[in-house]
MIPA-433125 format. One record per atom (N, C-alpha, C): residue number from 1; residue in three letters; x, y, z. Coordinates in steps of 0.02 Angstrom, whole numbers, always signed. Layout:
// residues N
   k   r      X      Y      Z
 NUM ALA      X      Y      Z
...
END
This chain:
// residues 257
   k   r      X      Y      Z
   1 UNK   -995   -758   -359
   1 UNK   -957   -774   -277
   1 UNK   -898   -724   -276
   2 UNK   -900   -694   -191
   2 UNK   -853   -648   -208
   2 UNK   -793   -678   -188
   3 UNK   -727   -625   -217
   3 UNK   -657   -664   -202
   3 UNK   -608   -619   -133
   4 UNK   -658   -592    -84
   4 UNK   -645   -570    -37
   4 UNK   -694   -554    +27
   5 UNK   -656   -547    +87
   5 UNK   -700   -542   +147
   5 UNK   -707   -462   +159
   6 UNK   -745   -441   +151
   6 UNK   -783   -352   +149
   6 UNK   -724   -326   +228
   7 UNK   -719   -270   +229
   7 UNK   -690   -235   +266
   7 UNK   -746   -172   +272
   8 UNK   -782   -162   +290
   8 UNK   -826   -120   +323
   8 UNK   -794    -36   +337
   9 UNK   -737    -43   +384
   9 UNK   -723     -3   +403
   9 UNK   -692    +46   +350
  10 UNK   -656    +35   +303
  10 UNK   -627    +56   +245
  10 UNK   -685    +93   +196
  11 UNK   -727    +42   +184
  11 UNK   -776    +52   +130
  11 UNK   -812   +106   +158
  12 UNK   -837    +93   +216
  12 UNK   -887   +160   +233
  12 UNK   -841   +232   +229
  13 UNK   -762   +229   +239
  13 UNK   -722   +287   +226
  13 UNK   -727   +309   +158
  14 UNK   -743   +246   +110
  14 UNK   -731   +263    +57
  14 UNK   -789   +289    +25
  15 UNK   -848   +262    +31
  15 UNK   -909   +265    +10
  15 UNK   -942   +349    -12
  16 UNK   -912   +400    +38
  16 UNK   -939   +460    +34
  16 UNK   -914   +503    -33
  17 UNK   -867   +464    -43
  17 UNK   -804   +490   -118
  17 UNK   -823   +464   -200
  18 UNK   -856   +399   -201
  18 UNK   -887   +371   -238
  18 UNK   -929   +401   -290
  19 UNK   -893   +407   -341
  19 UNK   -926   +465   -402
  19 UNK   -917   +528   -399
  20 UNK   -873   +559   -352
  20 UNK   -841   +616   -345
  20 UNK   -784   +616   -388
  21 UNK   -782   +685   -414
  21 UNK   -720   +688   -474
  21 UNK   -633   +714   -419
  22 UNK   -632   +666   -390
  22 UNK   -565   +661   -350
  22 UNK   -532   +596   -367
  23 UNK   -485   +605   -364
  23 UNK   -447   +545   -373
  23 UNK   -431   +493   -300
  24 UNK   -451   +447   -290
  24 UNK   -452   +395   -249
  24 UNK   -390   +369   -237
  25 UNK   -344   +363   -184
  25 UNK   -282   +344   -174
  25 UNK   -288   +281   -116
  26 UNK   -269   +231   -122
  26 UNK   -268   +203    -72
  26 UNK   -187   +171    -49
  27 UNK   -167   +203     +5
  27 UNK   -101   +171     +5
  27 UNK    -77   +146    +65
  28 UNK    -32   +117    +66
  28 UNK    -26    +74   +116
  28 UNK    +56    +27   +102
  29 UNK    +66    -22   +161
  29 UNK   +136    -64   +150
  29 UNK   +103   -128    +97
  30 UNK   +140   -160    +89
  30 UNK   +116   -225    +26
  30 UNK    +99   -252    +81
  31 UNK    +35   -285    +34
  31 UNK     -4   -348    +66
  31 UNK    -45   -342   +123
  32 UNK    -67   -267   +115
  32 UNK   -127   -259   +178
  32 UNK   -181   -270   +156
  33 UNK   -196   -289    +83
  33 UNK   -267   -278    +40
  33 UNK   -294   -231    +18
  34 UNK   -247   -192     -3
  34 UNK   -274   -126    -61
  34 UNK   -304   -150   -108
  35 UNK   -282   -205   -134
  35 UNK   -323   -224   -196
  35 UNK   -378   -269   -201
  36 UNK   -383   -296   -139
  36 UNK   -465   -315   -133
  36 UNK   -506   -247   -116
  37 UNK   -485   -205    -78
  37 UNK   -539   -158    -62
  37 UNK   -548   -119   -120
  38 UNK   -488   -111   -161
  38 UNK   -541    -94   -238
  38 UNK   -580   -137   -280
  39 UNK   -562   -208   -271
  39 UNK   -614   -253   -278
  39 UNK   -683   -240   -263
  40 UNK   -673   -229   -178
  40 UNK   -748   -222   -169
  40 UNK   -793   -151   -183
  41 UNK   -747    -97   -186
  41 UNK   -775    -44   -219
  41 UNK   -794    -41   -294
  42 UNK   -773    -63   -350
  42 UNK   -775   -106   -406
  42 UNK   -825   -125   -411
  43 UNK   -852   -172   -365
  43 UNK   -915   -224   -363
  43 UNK   -987   -190   -340
  44 UNK   -947   -143   -302
  44 UNK  -1006    -76   -262
  44 UNK  -1039    -44   -340
  45 UNK   -976    -12   -363
  45 UNK  -1015    +10   -432
  45 UNK  -1056    -16   -475
  46 UNK  -1031    -81   -476
  46 UNK  -1060   -114   -529
  46 UNK  -1150   -139   -504
  47 UNK  -1159   -160   -461
  47 UNK  -1217   -158   -438
  47 UNK  -1274   -101   -406
  48 UNK  -1234    -35   -392
  48 UNK  -1274    +30   -401
  48 UNK  -1276    +60   -469
  49 UNK  -1222    +58   -507
  49 UNK  -1232   +126   -555
  49 UNK  -1201    +57   -611
  50 UNK  -1253    +18   -630
  50 UNK  -1254    -20   -695
  50 UNK  -1218     +2   -760
  51 UNK  -1234    +74   -780
  51 UNK  -1228    +83   -826
  51 UNK  -1132   +117   -857
  52 UNK  -1108   +102   -792
  52 UNK  -1047   +145   -779
  52 UNK   -994   +102   -809
  53 UNK   -947   +116   -838
  53 UNK   -898    +77   -877
  53 UNK   -832    +61   -836
  54 UNK   -834     +9   -820
  54 UNK   -770     -5   -781
  54 UNK   -706    -34   -817
  55 UNK   -638     +8   -794
  55 UNK   -579     -5   -820
  55 UNK   -516    -20   -753
  56 UNK   -517    -95   -779
  56 UNK   -466   -114   -701
  56 UNK   -398   -120   -733
  57 UNK   -338    -97   -703
  57 UNK   -281    -94   -752
  57 UNK   -251   -129   -675
  58 UNK   -219   -190   -674
  58 UNK   -151   -199   -628
  58 UNK    -95   -218   -641
  59 UNK    -58   -175   -619
  59 UNK    +20   -175   -663
  59 UNK    +49   -246   -617
  60 UNK    +28   -268   -583
  60 UNK    +59   -345   -570
  60 UNK    +43   -392   -632
  61 UNK    +12   -395   -661
  61 UNK    -30   -437   -710
  61 UNK    +27   -439   -769
  62 UNK    +45   -478   -801
  62 UNK    +86   -473   -868
  62 UNK    +48   -428   -928
  63 UNK    -11   -454   -936
  63 UNK    -57   -423   -979
  63 UNK    -54   -348   -981
  64 UNK    -44   -308   -921
  64 UNK    -35   -235   -936
  64 UNK    +44   -216   -944
  65 UNK    +66   -238   -956
  65 UNK   +160   -247   -946
  65 UNK   +171   -190  -1007
  66 UNK   +128   -186  -1044
  66 UNK   +131   -128  -1090
  66 UNK   +137    -51  -1080
  67 UNK    +83    -61  -1013
  67 UNK    +75    +10   -993
  67 UNK   +145    +45   -953
  68 UNK   +173    +62   -972
  68 UNK   +250    +96   -931
  68 UNK   +236   +166   -920
  69 UNK   +201   +211   -927
  69 UNK   +210   +279   -923
  69 UNK   +161   +296   -944
  70 UNK   +150   +374   -931
  70 UNK    +77   +418   -925
  70 UNK    +58   +410  -1016
  71 UNK    +94   +411  -1070
  71 UNK    +73   +398  -1120
  71 UNK    +31   +350  -1147
  72 UNK    +72   +287  -1120
  72 UNK    +37   +219  -1135
  72 UNK    -26   +226  -1078
  73 UNK    -29   +248  -1022
  73 UNK    -80   +242  -1014
  73 UNK   -150   +263  -1015
  74 UNK   -134   +330  -1033
  74 UNK   -167   +371  -1083
  74 UNK   -209   +347  -1139
  75 UNK   -159   +320  -1168
  75 UNK   -182   +278  -1247
  75 UNK   -234   +225  -1219
  76 UNK   -197   +171  -1168
  76 UNK   -237    +95  -1148
  76 UNK   -325   +160  -1130
  77 UNK   -326   +196  -1101
  77 UNK   -390   +199  -1075
  77 UNK   -423   +231  -1117
  78 UNK   -397   +280  -1164
  78 UNK   -437   +293  -1215
  78 UNK   -470   +244  -1270
  79 UNK   -422   +204  -1268
  79 UNK   -448   +134  -1323
  79 UNK   -503    +94  -1263
  80 UNK   -500    +96  -1224
  80 UNK   -556    +51  -1182
  80 UNK   -631   +100  -1181
  81 UNK   -619   +162  -1187
  81 UNK   -691   +196  -1171
  81 UNK   -656   +257  -1226
  82 UNK   -698   +257  -1293
  82 UNK   -719   +311  -1328
  82 UNK   -765   +367  -1338
  83 UNK   -809   +340  -1292
  83 UNK   -881   +376  -1278
  83 UNK   -869   +418  -1236
  84 UNK   -941   +443  -1208
  84 UNK   -950   +504  -1150
  84 UNK   -980   +472  -1091
  85 UNK   -983   +413  -1097
  85 UNK  -1033   +384  -1033
  85 UNK   -975   +386   -974
  86 UNK  -1018   +384   -906
  86 UNK   -970   +366   -843
  86 UNK   -919   +303   -831
  87 UNK   -863   +326   -829
  87 UNK   -794   +280   -814
  87 UNK   -773   +278   -730
  88 UNK   -763   +213   -737
  88 UNK   -741   +187   -663
  88 UNK   -682   +170   -687
  89 UNK   -623   +193   -657
  89 UNK   -552   +172   -688
  89 UNK   -515   +165   -618
  90 UNK   -471    +87   -621
  90 UNK   -467    +66   -572
  90 UNK   -383    +43   -579
  91 UNK   -344    +70   -553
  91 UNK   -274    +65   -570
  91 UNK   -217    +31   -496
  92 UNK   -204    -38   -496
  92 UNK   -164    -58   -436
  92 UNK    -99    -60   -451
  93 UNK    -57    -41   -409
  93 UNK     +7    -20   -418
  93 UNK    +26    +25   -447
  94 UNK     +4    +72   -446
  94 UNK     +9   +140   -497
  94 UNK    +81   +164   -484
  95 UNK   +118   +170   -444
  95 UNK   +193   +185   -441
  95 UNK   +233   +167   -490
  96 UNK   +210    +83   -509
  96 UNK   +257    +65   -577
  96 UNK   +240    +83   -653
  97 UNK   +211   +149   -637
  97 UNK   +206   +172   -724
  97 UNK   +233   +239   -701
  98 UNK   +272   +252   -754
  98 UNK   +323   +299   -748
  98 UNK   +263   +387   -743
  99 UNK   +282   +430   -721
  99 UNK   +249   +489   -730
  99 UNK   +185   +492   -734
 100 UNK   +158   +440   -685
 100 UNK    +70   +421   -688
 100 UNK    +38   +485   -670
 101 UNK    +63   +528   -635
 101 UNK    +38   +586   -608
 101 UNK     +4   +644   -659
 102 UNK    +54   +637   -735
 102 UNK    +35   +669   -777
 102 UNK    -22   +655   -820
 103 UNK    -44   +586   -827
 103 UNK    -94   +527   -859
 103 UNK   -159   +553   -807
 104 UNK   -155   +549   -722
 104 UNK   -204   +569   -687
 104 UNK   -245   +625   -705
 105 UNK   -176   +676   -689
 105 UNK   -205   +739   -684
 105 UNK   -263   +759   -740
 106 UNK   -229   +754   -805
 106 UNK   -282   +736   -872
 106 UNK   -340   +712   -870
 107 UNK   -343   +645   -827
 107 UNK   -394   +603   -822
 107 UNK   -451   +628   -789
 108 UNK   -431   +665   -728
 108 UNK   -480   +698   -665
 108 UNK   -503   +763   -688
 109 UNK   -477   +783   -760
 109 UNK   -525   +827   -800
 109 UNK   -566   +831   -835
 110 UNK   -575   +750   -837
 110 UNK   -632   +732   -878
 110 UNK   -693   +709   -831
 111 UNK   -736   +762   -825
 111 UNK   -797   +756   -747
 111 UNK   -836   +696   -781
 112 UNK   -821   +641   -814
 112 UNK   -849   +580   -831
 112 UNK   -817   +520   -782
 113 UNK   -758   +529   -759
 113 UNK   -705   +482   -746
 113 UNK   -695   +489   -668
 114 UNK   -713   +443   -643
 114 UNK   -711   +412   -581
 114 UNK   -635   +373   -546
 115 UNK   -594   +401   -526
 115 UNK   -526   +369   -523
 115 UNK   -511   +336   -450
 116 UNK   -483   +269   -438
 116 UNK   -455   +238   -374
 116 UNK   -393   +198   -413
 117 UNK   -341   +229   -353
 117 UNK   -274   +172   -385
 117 UNK   -250   +166   -302
 118 UNK   -210   +112   -308
 118 UNK   -169    +98   -241
 118 UNK    -91   +116   -267
 119 UNK    -69   +119   -209
 119 UNK     +0   +116   -218
 119 UNK    +56   +112   -159
 120 UNK    +95    +64   -151
 120 UNK   +149    +37    -92
 120 UNK   +207    +75    -88
 121 UNK   +248   +100   -123
 121 UNK   +317   +133   -123
 121 UNK   +323   +185    -75
 122 UNK   +369   +211    -60
 122 UNK   +394   +269    -27
 122 UNK   +365   +325    -50
 123 UNK   +374   +327   -121
 123 UNK   +355   +393   -152
 123 UNK   +283   +407   -148
 124 UNK   +226   +361   -139
 124 UNK   +170   +379   -120
 124 UNK   +155   +379    -38
 125 UNK   +194   +363    -14
 125 UNK   +191   +365    +83
 125 UNK   +232   +416    +88
 126 UNK   +270   +460    +65
 126 UNK   +316   +505    +85
 126 UNK   +289   +581    +96
 127 UNK   +220   +589    +69
 127 UNK   +198   +643    +70
 127 UNK   +205   +686    +14
 128 UNK   +226   +636    -34
 128 UNK   +227   +672   -112
 128 UNK   +148   +680   -158
 129 UNK   +110   +635   -124
 129 UNK    +58   +646   -166
 129 UNK     +9   +720   -184
 130 UNK    +29   +760   -135
 130 UNK    -11   +839   -128
 130 UNK    +29   +857   -207
 131 UNK    +88   +850   -203
 131 UNK   +124   +875   -264
 131 UNK   +113   +859   -324
 132 UNK   +116   +783   -325
 132 UNK   +111   +765   -382
 132 UNK    +42   +758   -408
 133 UNK    -23   +761   -382
 133 UNK    -82   +772   -390
 133 UNK   -116   +844   -386
 134 UNK    -75   +882   -368
 134 UNK    -98   +946   -375
 134 UNK   -165   +971   -318
 135 UNK   -174   +908   -279
 135 UNK   -228   +928   -230
 135 UNK   -303   +911   -243
 136 UNK   -290   +878   -305
 136 UNK   -355   +838   -339
 136 UNK   -366   +755   -316
 137 UNK   -361   +734   -251
 137 UNK   -363   +687   -233
 137 UNK   -369   +680   -146
 138 UNK   -406   +601   -129
 138 UNK   -419   +602    -70
 138 UNK   -356   +536    -58
 139 UNK   -334   +536     +5
 139 UNK   -298   +468    +29
 139 UNK   -344   +435    +74
 140 UNK   -324   +374    +63
 140 UNK   -359   +331   +119
 140 UNK   -301   +285   +121
 141 UNK   -266   +281   +198
 141 UNK   -223   +246   +222
 141 UNK   -252   +179   +233
 142 UNK   -214   +124   +224
 142 UNK   -250    +66   +243
 142 UNK   -195    +16   +273
 143 UNK   -215    -11   +318
 143 UNK   -169    -53   +367
 143 UNK   -205   -113   +361
 144 UNK   -145   -180   +401
 144 UNK   -166   -232   +399
 144 UNK   -219   -253   +447
 145 UNK   -250   -313   +457
 145 UNK   -325   -312   +498
 145 UNK   -292   -292   +576
 146 UNK   -353   -259   +595
 146 UNK   -353   -258   +659
 146 UNK   -366   -310   +700
 147 UNK   -358   -325   +774
 147 UNK   -389   -385   +796
 147 UNK   -455   -394   +785
 148 UNK   -516   -352   +786
 148 UNK   -562   -384   +776
 148 UNK   -600   -416   +713
 149 UNK   -553   -384   +659
 149 UNK   -555   -405   +586
 149 UNK   -522   -468   +591
 150 UNK   -464   -483   +625
 150 UNK   -434   -526   +621
 150 UNK   -475   -586   +632
 151 UNK   -498   -584   +688
 151 UNK   -554   -635   +719
 151 UNK   -622   -660   +666
 152 UNK   -643   -602   +632
 152 UNK   -700   -589   +591
 152 UNK   -666   -664   +518
 153 UNK   -602   -625   +496
 153 UNK   -578   -670   +449
 153 UNK   -553   -748   +455
 154 UNK   -550   -750   +529
 154 UNK   -514   -826   +545
 154 UNK   -602   -870   +548
 155 UNK   -627   -841   +571
 155 UNK   -693   -852   +596
 155 UNK   -684   -901   +655
 156 UNK   -633   -875   +711
 156 UNK   -624   -882   +761
 156 UNK   -654   -853   +818
 157 UNK   -645   -884   +891
 157 UNK   -671   -832   +956
 157 UNK   -605   -810   +980
 158 UNK   -624   -738  +1024
 158 UNK   -575   -719  +1063
 158 UNK   -541   -756  +1116
 159 UNK   -490   -741  +1130
 159 UNK   -457   -794  +1165
 159 UNK   -385   -752  +1193
 160 UNK   -355   -786  +1247
 160 UNK   -294   -758  +1248
 160 UNK   -245   -809  +1206
 161 UNK   -253   -843  +1184
 161 UNK   -200   -885  +1139
 161 UNK   -213   -855  +1064
 162 UNK   -261   -838  +1037
 162 UNK   -282   -799   +983
 162 UNK   -253   -730   +978
 163 UNK   -258   -688  +1036
 163 UNK   -232   -624  +1035
 163 UNK   -162   -640  +1039
 164 UNK   -132   -676  +1052
 164 UNK    -44   -679  +1072
 164 UNK    -34   -696  +1013
 165 UNK    -64   -761   +952
 165 UNK    -15   -773   +894
 165 UNK    -47   -713   +853
 166 UNK    -89   -668   +859
 166 UNK   -108   -590   +823
 166 UNK    -49   -564   +834
 167 UNK    -22   -557   +887
 167 UNK    +17   -496   +921
 167 UNK    +82   -541   +874
 168 UNK    +88   -593   +886
 168 UNK   +162   -632   +850
 168 UNK   +181   -617   +789
 169 UNK   +110   -637   +747
 169 UNK    +95   -652   +673
 169 UNK    +94   -571   +641
 170 UNK    +46   -521   +682
 170 UNK    +32   -483   +634
 170 UNK    -32   -493   +586
 171 UNK    -55   -432   +566
 171 UNK   -117   -449   +518
 171 UNK   -140   -442   +462
 172 UNK    -83   -473   +422
 172 UNK    -85   -458   +356
 172 UNK   -125   -515   +336
 173 UNK   -184   -498   +290
 173 UNK   -237   -528   +264
 173 UNK   -220   -603   +242
 174 UNK   -170   -603   +203
 174 UNK   -152   -662   +161
 174 UNK   -129   -729   +206
 175 UNK   -110   -714   +263
 175 UNK    -95   -771   +324
 175 UNK   -132   -803   +336
 176 UNK   -201   -801   +316
 176 UNK   -284   -837   +325
 176 UNK   -262   -903   +298
 177 UNK   -192   -882   +245
 177 UNK   -195   -956   +202
 177 UNK   -129   -986   +207
 178 UNK    -95   -980   +263
 178 UNK    -32  -1011   +280
 178 UNK    -35  -1046   +324
 179 UNK    -97  -1068   +359
 179 UNK   -119  -1117   +418
 179 UNK    -82  -1101   +468
 180 UNK    -64  -1134   +517
 180 UNK    -14  -1135   +587
 180 UNK    +60  -1156   +598
 181 UNK    +73  -1170   +540
 181 UNK   +148  -1194   +515
 181 UNK   +197  -1129   +556
 182 UNK   +227  -1117   +615
 182 UNK   +253  -1063   +617
 182 UNK   +315  -1036   +565
 183 UNK   +343  -1086   +537
 183 UNK   +399  -1105   +497
 183 UNK   +394  -1059   +421
 184 UNK   +328  -1077   +409
 184 UNK   +301  -1060   +359
 184 UNK   +259   -979   +359
 185 UNK   +242   -975   +411
 185 UNK   +211   -902   +422
 185 UNK   +267   -850   +431
 186 UNK   +321   -864   +471
 186 UNK   +406   -825   +462
 186 UNK   +407   -813   +404
 187 UNK   +418   -871   +357
 187 UNK   +455   -862   +289
 187 UNK   +398   -806   +256
 188 UNK   +346   -828   +264
 188 UNK   +304   -767   +215
 188 UNK   +318   -700   +240
 189 UNK   +316   -702   +314
 189 UNK   +329   -610   +330
 189 UNK   +393   -597   +319
 190 UNK   +463   -645   +313
 190 UNK   +517   -626   +295
 190 UNK   +529   -599   +222
 191 UNK   +489   -651   +189
 191 UNK   +487   -613   +108
 191 UNK   +464   -535   +107
 192 UNK   +394   -544   +138
 192 UNK   +359   -466   +140
 192 UNK   +410   -426   +180
 193 UNK   +445   -421   +225
 193 UNK   +482   -391   +251
 193 UNK   +538   -369   +194
 194 UNK   +583   -405   +156
 194 UNK   +627   -417   +135
 194 UNK   +607   -364    +56
 195 UNK   +553   -364    +40
 195 UNK   +522   -325    -21
 195 UNK   +513   -268     -3
 196 UNK   +481   -243    +59
 196 UNK   +480   -186    +76
 196 UNK   +535   -142    +81
 197 UNK   +584   -176   +136
 197 UNK   +648   -155   +127
 197 UNK   +684   -136    +82
 198 UNK   +702   -190    +36
 198 UNK   +760   -193    -18
 198 UNK   +725   -153    -86
 199 UNK   +639   -162    -98
 199 UNK   +627   -120   -152
 199 UNK   +594    -67   -130
 200 UNK   +554    -45    -84
 200 UNK   +522     +7    -78
 200 UNK   +558    +76    -26
 201 UNK   +611    +45     +8
 201 UNK   +651    +91    +38
 201 UNK   +731    +82    +16
 202 UNK   +777    +42     +8
 202 UNK   +848    +45    -17
 202 UNK   +826    +76    -81
 203 UNK   +795    +18   -138
 203 UNK   +795    +64   -207
 203 UNK   +766   +133   -215
 204 UNK   +709   +154   -171
 204 UNK   +696   +212   -190
 204 UNK   +746   +279   -171
 205 UNK   +783   +254   -128
 205 UNK   +811   +310    -79
 205 UNK   +895   +290   -120
 206 UNK   +904   +245   -152
 206 UNK   +995   +234   -161
 206 UNK  +1040   +218   -133
 207 UNK   +978   +176    -65
 207 UNK  +1044   +163     -5
 207 UNK  +1090   +128    -15
 208 UNK  +1151   +130     -2
 208 UNK  +1205   +101     -3
 208 UNK  +1234    +62    +54
 209 UNK  +1209    +96   +127
 209 UNK  +1227    +41   +170
 209 UNK  +1173     -1   +179
 210 UNK  +1177    -37   +166
 210 UNK  +1121    -95   +171
 210 UNK  +1106   -118   +234
 211 UNK  +1181   -123   +259
 211 UNK  +1186   -190   +330
 211 UNK  +1164   -133   +384
 212 UNK  +1172    -69   +378
 212 UNK  +1165    -12   +414
 212 UNK  +1081    -20   +436
 213 UNK  +1065     -8   +380
 213 UNK   +974     -2   +369
 213 UNK   +948    -63   +408
 214 UNK   +974   -136   +394
 214 UNK   +954   -184   +429
 214 UNK   +952   -188   +509
 215 UNK  +1027   -157   +519
 215 UNK  +1024   -167   +606
 215 UNK   +985    -85   +630
 216 UNK   +976    -60   +583
 216 UNK   +911     -1   +627
 216 UNK   +862    -30   +625
 217 UNK   +841    -62   +578
 217 UNK   +780    -87   +578
 217 UNK   +764   -148   +653
 218 UNK   +816   -187   +650
 218 UNK   +815   -223   +701
 218 UNK   +822   -184   +770
 219 UNK   +844   -123   +784
 219 UNK   +847    -98   +839
 219 UNK   +793    -58   +855
 220 UNK   +765    -36   +821
 220 UNK   +699    -11   +826
 220 UNK   +650    -61   +840
 221 UNK   +642   -104   +806
 221 UNK   +577   -168   +819
 221 UNK   +607   -186   +894
 222 UNK   +680   -199   +895
 222 UNK   +692   -215   +979
 222 UNK   +677   -152  +1034
 223 UNK   +642   -108   +995
 223 UNK   +640    -60  +1054
 223 UNK   +568    -24  +1068
 224 UNK   +514    -63  +1035
 224 UNK   +460    -23  +1022
 224 UNK   +436    -21  +1083
 225 UNK   +413    +30  +1105
 225 UNK   +383    +32  +1170
 225 UNK   +436    +97  +1212
 226 UNK   +478    +92  +1182
 226 UNK   +549   +142  +1217
 226 UNK   +535   +193  +1189
 227 UNK   +575   +257  +1207
 227 UNK   +593   +317  +1194
 227 UNK   +655   +324  +1171
 228 UNK   +664   +320  +1107
 228 UNK   +737   +327  +1080
 228 UNK   +754   +393  +1017
 229 UNK   +829   +393  +1025
 229 UNK   +834   +453   +986
 229 UNK   +895   +442   +944
 230 UNK   +913   +468   +876
 230 UNK   +965   +477   +842
 230 UNK  +1009   +473   +890
 231 UNK  +1041   +506   +940
 231 UNK  +1097   +508   +978
 231 UNK  +1110   +444  +1006
 232 UNK  +1049   +411  +1023
 232 UNK  +1046   +354  +1081
 232 UNK  +1074   +299  +1033
 233 UNK  +1045   +288   +967
 233 UNK  +1048   +236   +919
 233 UNK  +1123   +241   +898
 234 UNK  +1154   +317   +881
 234 UNK  +1220   +313   +870
 234 UNK  +1261   +283   +913
 235 UNK  +1250   +314   +983
 235 UNK  +1292   +293  +1037
 235 UNK  +1294   +216  +1053
 236 UNK  +1224   +175  +1029
 236 UNK  +1212   +106  +1041
 236 UNK  +1266    +70   +991
 237 UNK  +1263   +107   +929
 237 UNK  +1321    +62   +868
 237 UNK  +1380    +77   +885
 238 UNK  +1411   +132   +911
 238 UNK  +1485   +141   +932
 238 UNK  +1503    +93   +988
 239 UNK  +1442    +76  +1030
 239 UNK  +1467    +15  +1081
 239 UNK  +1466    -57  +1040
 240 UNK  +1444    -55   +976
 240 UNK  +1451   -110   +937
 240 UNK  +1508   -111   +890
 241 UNK  +1554    -68   +899
 241 UNK  +1593    -58   +846
 241 UNK  +1572    -42   +783
 242 UNK  +1517     -1   +771
 242 UNK  +1486    +23   +700
 242 UNK  +1492   +116   +712
 243 UNK  +1515   +136   +693
 243 UNK  +1533   +205   +688
 243 UNK  +1507   +233   +645
 244 UNK  +1439   +270   +661
 244 UNK  +1395   +301   +626
 244 UNK  +1360   +381   +655
 245 UNK  +1375   +429   +598
 245 UNK  +1361   +488   +637
 245 UNK  +1276   +499   +638
 246 UNK  +1280   +542   +685
 246 UNK  +1195   +565   +718
 246 UNK  +1156   +577   +650
 247 UNK  +1184   +624   +615
 247 UNK  +1156   +637   +554
 247 UNK  +1144   +598   +500
 248 UNK  +1173   +539   +502
 248 UNK  +1158   +477   +453
 248 UNK  +1098   +442   +490
 249 UNK  +1099   +426   +549
 249 UNK  +1063   +412   +598
 249 UNK   +992   +434   +573
 250 UNK   +996   +493   +566
 250 UNK   +926   +540   +567
 250 UNK   +902   +533   +490
 251 UNK   +952   +528   +446
 251 UNK   +926   +533   +372
 251 UNK   +888   +453   +362
 252 UNK   +922   +396   +392
 252 UNK   +886   +338   +381
 252 UNK   +816   +330   +415
 253 UNK   +821   +357   +476
 253 UNK   +757   +345   +499
 253 UNK   +717   +396   +469
 254 UNK   +722   +444   +423
 254 UNK   +692   +490   +394
 254 UNK   +661   +433   +315
 255 UNK   +707   +397   +298
 255 UNK   +690   +339   +257
 255 UNK   +630   +299   +283
 256 UNK   +643   +282   +337
 256 UNK   +600   +230   +342
 256 UNK   +516   +266   +367
 257 UNK   +524   +317   +378
 257 UNK   +451   +332   +409
 257 UNK   +422   +329   +361
END
């Protein structure tokens, strides 16, 4: 029995690169379904290439806690596959492995390796991939469920009420398990928001003025659809007795990009 609902929009984009000597990197915010997409790719390879050795590493699981850097990653992979046959390597949340790019550059030179990985943090979402992987990769940006996917996931009909709920809650796939209790849904979304803001943005850029960052996010969220500028934001903050320069606003907007 499959552990997921398929997302053909993304699978169709990835299929042409299966078996190619490129690193396939699935990027996107936390909990948009990157891990489940990798499971779908894994199952496709199992069905179509039964002789391929599959190595699956999930850095969110304790059993892989000993893989901390490029050296331990290579040691683990080499232990799992000492032969010359075809290998499909999957690494979930690769940003949690220090200097992972060194290991990937080594592995991609081995013509028998078909490599896939996911990443969530700012380092992988900020355009650094080209430098880290020396151009030997293809990036697939993964987003939350589109409205048609949302309907399919929940097996419900299109209606004004359904669309309103989608606009209010968004399209994170795991919400299907949260039920209809608004409090429960909001708690889950708030947890994801805090993880993204504090772990993927604040920690990544060593941001000290966390309160300002939180206020900036709230301001941007409240002005979706409106034209905003760093100057406008700075002036608004001054009206709230918060003195932040235009350059600082520009810097913080860059961290959120």
